[in-house]
Backbone as a ProteinNet text record, in pm:
[ID]
protein_1_A
[PRIMARY]
MGWIITIVVGGVIGWLASILAKTNAQMGIIANVLVGIVGSALGHWLAGLLGLASANIIISLLVSVVGAVLLIAVLKAVGILKK
[TERTIARY]
2597.2	2638.2	2541.3	2489.7	2386.7	2278.2	2205.7	2096.9	2111.8	2239.7	2265.1	2291.6	2351.1	2334	2208.8	2127.2	1981.5	1908.7	1938.6	1871.7	1914.7	2040.7	2092.4	2050.2	2078.3	2031.2	1875.8	1809	1658.2	1610.6	1691	1660	1689.6	1806	1841.3	1736	1699.2	1602.9	1473.3	1428.6	1300.5	1296.7	1422.9	1438.8	1417.2	1489.9	1508.1	1348.4	1271	1139.9	1057.3	1087.5	989.4	1015.6	1130.1	1159.4	1097	1085.7	1027.3	881.6	823.9	673.6	610.8	725.9	678.1	608.9	656.9	609.8	720.3	819.7	944.5	914.7	839.7	783.9	704.7	630.6	554.3	617.8	729.5	771.6	906.1	911.2	1037.8	1130.6	1249.7	1348.5	1293.6	1210.8	1156.8	1071.8	1000.8	908	980.5	1100.3	1184.1	1241	1295.1	1346.2	1244.5	1124.2	1036.6	993.1	963.1	919.7	1041.3	1149.9	1276.7	1281.5	1270.3	1293.1	1172.6	1049.8	938.2	931.7	947.3	926.3	1042.4	1161.9	1271.3	1222.6	1164.8	1122.8	1016.5	927.4	809.3	858	957.5	1003.9	1085.5	1155.2	1240.4	1130.6	1030.6	926.3	846.1	812.2	730.4	835.8	950.9	1056.1	1067.4	1065.2	1082.8	958.7	834.3	729.9	731.8	774.2	787.2	905.6	984.9	1097.6	1215.9	1228.2	1337.3	1447	1559	1657.6	1743.1	1791.2	1886.5	2031.7	2101.7	2241.6	2341.8	2323.3	2417.1	2361.8	2447.9	2388.6	2314.3	2347.8	2278	2139.6	2105.4	1975.8	1884.9	1963.9	1898.2	1858.5	1936.5	1887.2	1777.1	1769.5	1679	1543.6	1541.4	1424.8	1375.3	1470.8	1442.4	1361.9	1416.2	1343	1201.9	1195.1	1078.1	970.7	1013.6	924.8	891.1	975.6	940	846.1	868	759.2	642.6	638.2	495.5	434.4	497.6	449.8	400.6	462.9	408.9	301.5	292.6	157.2	23.4	58.9	-50.7	-81.5	18	-0.7	-107.7	-58.6	-156.7	-297.3	-306.2	-419.3	-510.6	-465	-544.7	-568.3	-497.6	-515.2	-436.4	-325.1	-229.7	-134.5	-106.4	-22.6	-114.7	-87.2	-166	-122.2	-210.8	-178.6	-136.9
-785.1	-682.2	-584.1	-531.2	-408.5	-435.7	-576.9	-624.8	-627.3	-673.1	-690.3	-548.8	-459.6	-315.5	-261.2	-280.2	-248.7	-300.3	-412.9	-477.5	-431.6	-414.2	-365.9	-221.5	-146.6	11.8	24.1	-62.7	-62.4	-103.2	-194.2	-247.1	-137.3	-55.3	43.2	165.6	196.8	300.5	274.5	135.2	81.2	98.8	40.9	45.9	179	288.3	407.1	471.6	452.1	491.2	428	302.4	228.6	299.5	322.6	386.8	530.1	598.4	734.7	727.2	628.9	611.7	537.7	486.8	406.5	280.3	225.9	90.6	-27.2	4	-72.1	-214	-239.3	-349.3	-449.2	-383.4	-446.6	-505.7	-446.5	-479.7	-562	-677.7	-745.5	-703.5	-773.2	-752.8	-734.9	-833.5	-826	-721.2	-689.7	-557.8	-429.6	-437.1	-320.3	-294.7	-412.7	-396.6	-367.6	-412.6	-380	-237.4	-195.3	-47.8	49.2	0.9	87.9	105.1	8.6	-2.4	84.9	43.5	87.4	244.9	272.5	398.4	497	444.8	526.6	574.3	463.2	487.5	596.5	583.8	675.2	817.6	843	949.1	1020.3	944.8	1025.1	1050.6	974.3	1011.5	1134.1	1151	1277.5	1401.7	1369.8	1480.3	1518.3	1436	1468.8	1544.5	1503.8	1579.7	1726.3	1749.8	1872.9	1957.8	1909.5	1963.8	1973.5	1879.5	1881.2	1772.2	1817.3	1706.4	1700.2	1578.8	1552.5	1566.7	1658.6	1697.1	1611.8	1555.2	1469.5	1353.9	1280.4	1137.3	1174.1	1276.6	1293.9	1329.1	1419.4	1456.5	1366.5	1271.5	1152.8	1058.9	1021.3	932.3	989.3	1136.4	1186.2	1182.5	1195.8	1184.2	1042.9	934.1	809.9	777.3	821.3	796.2	856.2	977.6	1050.7	975.2	932.5	841	727.2	651.7	531.9	543.5	664.1	719	741.4	813.9	848	701.3	597.2	479.9	415.1	411.6	352.5	424	552.9	628.2	590.4	557.5	516.3	386	282.4	134.6	139.3	231.8	240.3	290.9	409.7	448	349.7	260.5	163.7	50.7	19.8	-74.7	-188.7	-191.2	-298.1	-308.2	-202.9	-186.2	-112.3	-174.5	-130.9	15.3	94.1	229.7	250.4
-3173.5	-3072.5	-3040.5	-3160.6	-3137.5	-3052.9	-3079.8	-2997.4	-2854.7	-2825	-2685.7	-2607.6	-2684.6	-2623.4	-2606.8	-2713.7	-2716.8	-2607	-2556.4	-2461.8	-2324.6	-2308.5	-2178.8	-2150.4	-2253.3	-2253.6	-2218.3	-2296.4	-2268.6	-2120.9	-2088.1	-1943.5	-1843.6	-1872.5	-1775.8	-1775.8	-1890.6	-1926.1	-1859.1	-1882.6	-1819.7	-1677.9	-1610.5	-1486.1	-1407.1	-1475.3	-1424.5	-1434.2	-1547	-1573.3	-1459.1	-1438.9	-1341.5	-1204.9	-1169.1	-1042.8	-1031.1	-1116.6	-1129.3	-1133.8	-1194.2	-1194.8	-1081.4	-988.6	-858.3	-904.2	-1019.8	-1052.3	-1051.3	-980.5	-966.6	-924	-820.4	-756.9	-846	-939.7	-1030.5	-1154.4	-1186.3	-1322	-1307.2	-1385.6	-1370	-1498.4	-1501.6	-1595.5	-1751	-1771.2	-1907.8	-1940.9	-1858	-1861.4	-1870.2	-1778.1	-1799.9	-1934.8	-1989.9	-2118	-2225.1	-2212.7	-2318.6	-2305.6	-2188.2	-2158	-2197.8	-2170	-2201.4	-2357.2	-2435.5	-2581.4	-2638.3	-2598.3	-2660.6	-2620.5	-2502.3	-2440.8	-2500.2	-2520.6	-2584.7	-2713.8	-2806.2	-2947.2	-2941.2	-2837.1	-2823.7	-2798.2	-2698.2	-2658.9	-2766.9	-2854.6	-2957.7	-3081.3	-3091.3	-3201.5	-3151.4	-3031.2	-2992.9	-2993.5	-2960.5	-2959	-3097.1	-3191.3	-3351.7	-3391.4	-3338.3	-3368.9	-3327.2	-3191.9	-3135.9	-3183	-3273.3	-3337.6	-3249.2	-3132.4	-3053.1	-3086.5	-3130.4	-3169.9	-3050.7	-3037.2	-2917.9	-2964.3	-2902.4	-2964.1	-2897.8	-2782.6	-2723.2	-2655.1	-2602.4	-2543.5	-2420.9	-2316.9	-2194.1	-2238.9	-2323.8	-2362.1	-2433.7	-2511.4	-2572.4	-2482.7	-2375.9	-2262	-2186.7	-2157.2	-2089.9	-2164.9	-2283.6	-2383.2	-2376.8	-2371.9	-2368.1	-2231.3	-2124.2	-1989.6	-1998.2	-2034.4	-2027.7	-2121.5	-2224.6	-2302.7	-2247.3	-2174.7	-2098.5	-1988.4	-1915.5	-1803.2	-1874	-1988.2	-2034.7	-2077.3	-2131	-2172.5	-2044.3	-1937.5	-1816	-1756.2	-1789.6	-1753.5	-1839.5	-1973.3	-2053.9	-2006.5	-1980.5	-1937.8	-1796.8	-1703	-1603.3	-1636.8	-1709.3	-1745.2	-1818.2	-1891	-1982.3	-1876.7	-1755.8	-1667.9	-1671.9	-1748.7	-1776.7	-1629.8	-1597.7	-1471.8	-1349.6	-1237.5	-1125.7	-1088.6	-1027.6	-988.4	-882.2
[MASK]
+++++++++++++++++++++++++++++++++++++++++++++++++++++++++++++++++++++++++++++++++++

């Protein structure tokens, strides 16, 4: 059951990040899920390095979306996603 929730939440986070990064038309559902899951891990890792702890679910989701947007920006810079 935990994997299903991870996939659904990762998809939503990736979808929101793709809307904010204006890559929504380029990304499909699988890319949204992957970007959401990996970007969320990246965001929480960076927040931990900066000493920022997510005290509640809203801040945690915000950190996840910011991490996913950052991942999309890196993918654009590398050339994997179109600019």
